[in-house]
C-alpha positions in Angstrom: 7.4 -109.7 -40.5 9.6 -109.6 -37.4 8.3 -110.3 -33.9 8.4 -106.6 -33.0 6.5 -105.7 -36.1 3.9 -108.4 -35.5 3.4 -107.1 -31.9 3.1 -103.5 -33.0 0.5 -104.5 -35.7 -1.5 -106.3 -33.0 -1.4 -103.3 -30.7 -2.7 -101.1 -33.6 -5.5 -103.6 -34.2 -6.5 -103.6 -30.5 -6.4 -99.8 -30.2 -8.6 -99.3 -33.3 -11.2 -101.7 -31.8 -11.0 -100.2 -28.3 -11.6 -96.6 -29.6 -15.0 -97.4 -31.0 -18.1 -97.2 -28.8 -20.0 -100.4 -28.5 -22.5 -100.8 -25.7 -24.7 -104.0 -25.9 -27.1 -103.8 -28.8 -25.2 -100.8 -30.3 -22.1 -102.5 -31.8 -22.3 -101.1 -35.3 -19.1 -99.0 -35.3 -17.1 -101.8 -33.7 -18.4 -104.3 -36.2 -17.4 -102.1 -39.1 -13.9 -101.7 -37.7 -13.5 -105.5 -37.1 -14.8 -106.2 -40.6 -12.2 -103.8 -42.1 -9.4 -105.4 -40.1 -10.3 -109.0 -40.7 -11.5 -108.9 -44.3 -8.0 -109.3 -46.0 -7.6 -112.7 -44.3 -11.1 -114.2 -45.1 -13.0 -115.6 -48.0 -16.5 -114.6 -46.9 -18.0 -112.1 -44.4 -21.6 -111.8 -43.3 -23.7 -111.0 -40.2 -26.4 -112.9 -38.4 -29.7 -111.1 -37.9 -28.7 -109.6 -34.6 -25.5 -108.1 -36.0 -22.7 -110.6 -35.0 -19.9 -110.5 -37.5 -19.0 -113.9 -39.1 -15.8 -114.1 -41.2 -15.0 -117.4 -42.8 -11.7 -118.8 -44.1 -11.6 -122.2 -45.9 -14.2 -124.3 -47.7 -13.4 -127.8 -46.6 -13.2 -129.8 -43.4 -14.6 -129.3 -39.9 -16.0 -126.0 -38.9 -13.9 -124.3 -36.1 -15.5 -121.2 -34.5 -13.4 -118.5 -32.8 -15.5 -116.0 -30.9 -14.8 -112.7 -29.2 -17.6 -110.3 -28.3 -18.0 -106.8 -29.8 -19.8 -105.2 -26.9 -18.5 -103.5 -23.8 -20.3 -102.8 -20.6 -22.1 -99.4 -20.9 -25.3 -97.5 -20.2 -28.5 -96.3 -21.9 -30.3 -93.0 -21.5 -33.6 -93.5 -19.7 -34.5 -89.9 -18.7 -33.5 -86.3 -19.2 -34.3 -84.0 -16.3 -35.6 -80.5 -16.7 -32.1 -79.3 -15.7 -30.5 -81.4 -18.4 -29.1 -84.2 -16.3 -29.3 -87.7 -17.8 -30.5 -90.7 -15.8 -29.4 -94.1 -17.2 -29.9 -97.8 -17.2 -26.8 -100.1 -17.0 -26.0 -102.4 -19.9 -24.0 -105.2 -18.4 -22.7 -105.7 -14.9 -21.5 -102.6 -13.0 -20.5 -102.0 -9.4 -21.7 -98.6 -8.4 -18.6 -97.6 -6.5 -16.4 -97.5 -9.6 -18.7 -95.0 -11.4 -18.8 -91.6 -9.7 -16.7 -88.9 -11.3 -15.8 -91.0 -14.3 -15.9 -89.7 -17.9 -18.4 -91.2 -20.3 -19.5 -90.5 -23.9 -23.1 -90.6 -25.2 -23.5 -91.6 -28.9 -26.4 -89.6 -30.5 -27.7 -89.2 -34.0 -25.8 -85.8 -34.1 -22.5 -86.9 -32.7 -20.6 -88.1 -29.6 -20.6 -85.9 -26.4 -18.5 -86.1 -23.3 -20.0 -86.2 -19.9 -19.2 -87.1 -16.3 -21.0 -89.3 -13.9 -22.2 -87.3 -10.9 -23.4 -88.1 -7.4 -24.3 -86.4 -4.1 -21.0 -84.9 -2.7 -19.7 -86.9 0.3 -19.6 -83.6 2.3 -23.4 -83.6 2.3 -23.7 -87.3 3.3 -24.5 -88.6 6.7 -21.9 -90.9 8.2 -24.0 -94.1 7.4 -24.5 -92.9 3.8 -20.7 -92.7 3.3 -20.3 -96.2 4.6 -22.9 -97.6 2.2 -21.7 -95.8 -0.9 -23.9 -94.6 -3.7 -26.5 -96.7 -5.5 -26.6 -96.7 -9.3 -30.2 -95.3 -9.1 -28.8 -92.2 -7.4 -26.2 -91.5 -10.0 -26.7 -89.2 -13.0 -24.6 -87.9 -16.0 -23.7 -84.2 -16.4 -23.1 -83.2 -20.0 -22.5 -79.6 -19.1 -25.8 -78.3 -20.4 -28.2 -76.0 -18.7 -31.6 -77.5 -19.6 -33.5 -80.5 -21.1 -33.9 -78.5 -24.3 -30.2 -77.9 -24.6 -29.5 -81.6 -24.2 -32.1 -82.5 -26.8 -30.6 -79.9 -29.2 -27.4 -82.0 -29.0 -29.4 -85.0 -30.1 -29.5 -86.7 -26.8 -32.5 -89.0 -26.7 -34.0 -91.8 -24.7 -32.4 -95.1 -25.7 -29.0 -93.6 -26.7 -26.0 -95.7 -25.7 -23.3 -94.4 -23.4 -19.8 -95.8 -23.0 -16.8 -95.2 -20.7 -14.0 -92.9 -21.8 -10.5 -94.1 -21.2 -7.6 -94.0 -23.7 -5.3 -96.9 -24.5 -2.1 -96.6 -22.5 1.2 -98.5 -22.4 2.3 -98.5 -18.8 5.8 -97.8 -17.5 6.3 -101.6 -17.7 5.8 -101.8 -21.4 4.3 -105.3 -21.1 1.3 -103.9 -19.4 -1.6 -102.2 -21.4 -4.4 -100.2 -19.8 -7.7 -99.3 -21.6 -11.5 -99.4 -21.5 -13.3 -102.2 -23.3 -10.5 -104.8 -22.9 -13.6 -106.9 -22.2 -13.8 -107.8 -24.9 -12.2 -106.0 -27.8 -9.1 -108.0 -26.7 -10.9 -111.2 -27.7 -11.9 -109.6 -31.1 -8.3 -108.5 -31.7 -7.1 -112.0 -31.0 -9.6 -113.4 -33.5 -8.3 -111.0 -36.2 -4.7 -111.8 -35.5 -5.3 -115.6 -35.5 -7.1 -115.3 -38.9 -4.1 -113.3 -40.2 -1.6 -115.9 -39.1 -3.7 -118.8 -40.5 -3.9 -117.0 -43.9 -0.1 -116.7 -43.9 0.2 -120.5 -43.1 -2.3 -121.4 -45.8 -4.1 -124.1 -43.7 -6.6 -125.9 -45.8 -7.9 -128.8 -43.6 -10.6 -126.9 -41.8 -13.1 -124.0 -42.1 -12.3 -121.4 -39.6 -14.9 -118.8 -38.6 -13.7 -115.6 -36.9 -16.7 -114.1 -35.1 -17.5 -110.9 -33.2 -20.6 -111.6 -31.2 -23.1 -109.0 -30.0 -24.7 -108.5 -26.6 -22.6 -110.9 -24.6 -22.7 -108.6 -21.6 -26.5 -108.9 -21.4 -26.9 -112.7 -21.8 -24.6 -114.1 -24.5 -27.3 -113.4 -27.1 -25.1 -113.1 -30.2 -23.3 -116.3 -29.3 -26.5 -118.2 -29.8 -27.5 -116.6 -33.1 -24.1 -116.8 -34.7 -23.6 -120.4 -33.6 -27.0 -121.2 -35.2 -25.7 -119.6 -38.4 -22.4 -121.4 -38.5 -23.3 -124.8 -37.0 -19.7 -125.4 -35.8 -18.0 -128.7 -34.9 -15.8 -127.1 -32.2 -15.5 -123.6 -30.8 -13.0 -121.4 -28.9 -14.2 -118.4 -27.0 -11.6 -115.6 -26.5 -12.4 -113.4 -23.5 -10.8 -111.8 -20.4 -10.5 -113.6 -17.1 -10.2 -112.3 -13.6 -6.7 -111.7 -12.4 -6.3 -112.4 -8.7 -2.9 -110.8 -8.2 -4.0 -107.5 -6.5 -4.3 -106.8 -2.8 -7.4 -107.9 -0.8 -8.6 -110.7 -3.1 -7.4 -113.5 -0.9 -7.1 -117.2 -1.8 -9.4 -118.2 -4.7 -10.0 -121.6 -6.3 -7.8 -120.3 -9.2 -5.1 -117.7 -8.8 -4.4 -116.2 -12.2 -1.6 -113.6 -12.5 -0.7 -111.2 -15.2 2.4 -112.3 -17.2 2.1 -116.0 -16.4 0.1 -117.1 -19.4 -3.4 -117.3 -20.8 -6.0 -119.2 -18.8 -8.1 -122.2 -19.7 -11.5 -121.9 -18.0 -12.4 -125.3 -16.7 -15.6 -124.1 -15.0 -17.8 -121.1 -14.9 -21.5 -120.5 -14.2 -22.5 -121.3 -17.7 -20.1 -123.8 -19.0 -17.9 -126.8 -18.1 -14.9 -127.5 -20.4 -15.3 -130.7 -22.3 -12.6 -133.1 -20.9 -11.3 -134.4 -24.2 -11.0 -130.9 -25.7 -9.4 -129.5 -22.5 -6.8 -132.4 -22.5 -6.0 -131.7 -26.2 -5.4 -128.0 -25.3 -3.2 -128.9 -22.4 -1.1 -131.3 -24.6 -0.6 -128.6 -27.3 0.4 -126.0 -24.7 3.0 -128.4 -23.2 4.3 -129.4 -26.7 4.7 -125.7 -27.7 6.3 -124.7 -24.3 3.4 -122.3 -23.6 2.8 -121.6 -19.9 -1.0 -121.7 -19.2 -3.1 -121.1 -16.1 -6.5 -122.5 -15.0 -9.6 -120.6 -14.1 -12.7 -121.5 -12.1 -15.4 -118.8 -12.0 -18.3 -119.3 -9.6 -20.3 -116.3 -10.8 -20.2 -115.1 -14.4 -19.8 -116.8 -17.8 -18.6 -116.2 -21.4 -20.1 -116.8 -24.8 -19.2 -120.5 -24.3 -22.5 -120.7 -22.3 -24.5 -120.0 -25.4 -22.3 -121.8 -28.0 -21.9 -125.2 -26.3 -25.6 -125.8 -26.0 -26.4 -125.4 -29.7 -28.4 -128.2 -31.3 -26.8 -131.5 -30.2 -23.9 -129.6 -28.5 -20.6 -128.0 -29.6 -17.4 -128.9 -27.7 -16.2 -125.5 -26.6 -13.2 -124.0 -24.7 -12.9 -120.6 -23.1 -9.3 -119.2 -23.4 -9.0 -116.1 -21.3 -6.5 -113.4 -20.7 -6.0 -112.5 -17.0 -7.2 -109.0 -16.5 -7.3 -106.6 -13.6 -10.3 -104.3 -12.9 -12.8 -105.7 -15.4 -16.2 -104.0 -15.8 -14.7 -100.7 -15.0 -13.4 -97.7 -17.0 -9.8 -99.0 -17.2 -8.7 -102.6 -17.3 -5.1 -103.9 -17.3 -3.6 -106.8 -19.2 -0.1 -108.2 -19.9 0.7 -108.5 -23.6 2.8 -111.6 -23.0 -0.3 -113.5 -22.1 -2.0 -112.3 -25.2 0.8 -113.4 -27.6 1.1 -116.7 -25.8 -2.7 -117.2 -26.3 -2.4 -116.4 -30.0 0.5 -118.9 -30.5 -1.4 -121.6 -28.5 -4.6 -121.1 -30.6 -2.8 -121.2 -33.9 -1.0 -124.4 -32.9 -4.3 -126.0 -31.9 -6.1 -125.1 -35.1 -3.2 -126.5 -37.1 -3.9 -129.9 -35.5 -7.7 -129.8 -35.8 -8.3 -131.8 -39.0 -11.4 -134.0 -39.4 -9.8 -137.0 -37.6 -8.8 -135.0 -34.6 -12.2 -133.3 -34.3 -13.9 -136.7 -34.3 -11.5 -137.9 -31.6 -12.5 -134.9 -29.4 -16.2 -135.3 -30.0 -18.0 -137.9 -27.8 -18.6 -141.4 -29.1 -19.6 -144.7 -27.5 
């Protein structure tokens, strides 16, 4: 397979994952898609009891866990007014100012229906209201119905999940991709592609587990349960990072830019990179000629927060793709960072035999 063919295949994998709705706790359709995509490259597939997908390749050697999370930030129906408007609860972190007038989709037992997030028109706001913006509590979703009864006839019910609507788009600069749910179908797509490449290389010195975790956006819940199922020796988390190359952000502890390589997260609010493991990753990147960046996140965390605390501890690294506009309807990434991350990860796994894993783990 040529480089162009490989990149096109990855794009198709990512698009298929992104198109599925998967609010936290409602990841079934994404899980089924990931299962179909990863199954040809694995020896065994199962789920934990919360629904995280666990795909295994290999039967001998140390256990290496690769984790992306299936869920995306979304919403849940909490009330249907007599006029048919839907009130909602957020699932994951949202900033209210990115929500008004955005398209969403509710997933019901009868089908999926398009709606738009509504708010009080600015023309009717007092001056101080305009400055404050709209609170999430004051927003609602309009599905174009005329009554509560009509909404219920569509199957809309309390507890139904709602997700953003935003199609996958290649930007005028073809290196840049824009879509909803980059956080974190991108990580899941990387897991699938890494497992595909490992299968082609026929690596036999380790057991590699490709995982799609559930409910990361509401407290890294699936990370804990899937780790308990696998009991890994080392783990890699594949997620998005925060790009700081847009106007108004200012000088941050880490300045990650699109197109300058994947980032190694050395610190976030839930995890500190294990020094030996981080040094190993840096050495492999240097050897392979892969440009990498470094990230420090004061607020926010990844699945590494849940994985590294399992049992006696699991040395874990978060490898992230710099991303603009996360936790919104449309996020932008650079595919060059993605393919560099895949190459980096495959090169590291090729080196992680039993002896190398023992060197990374702590001893006296």
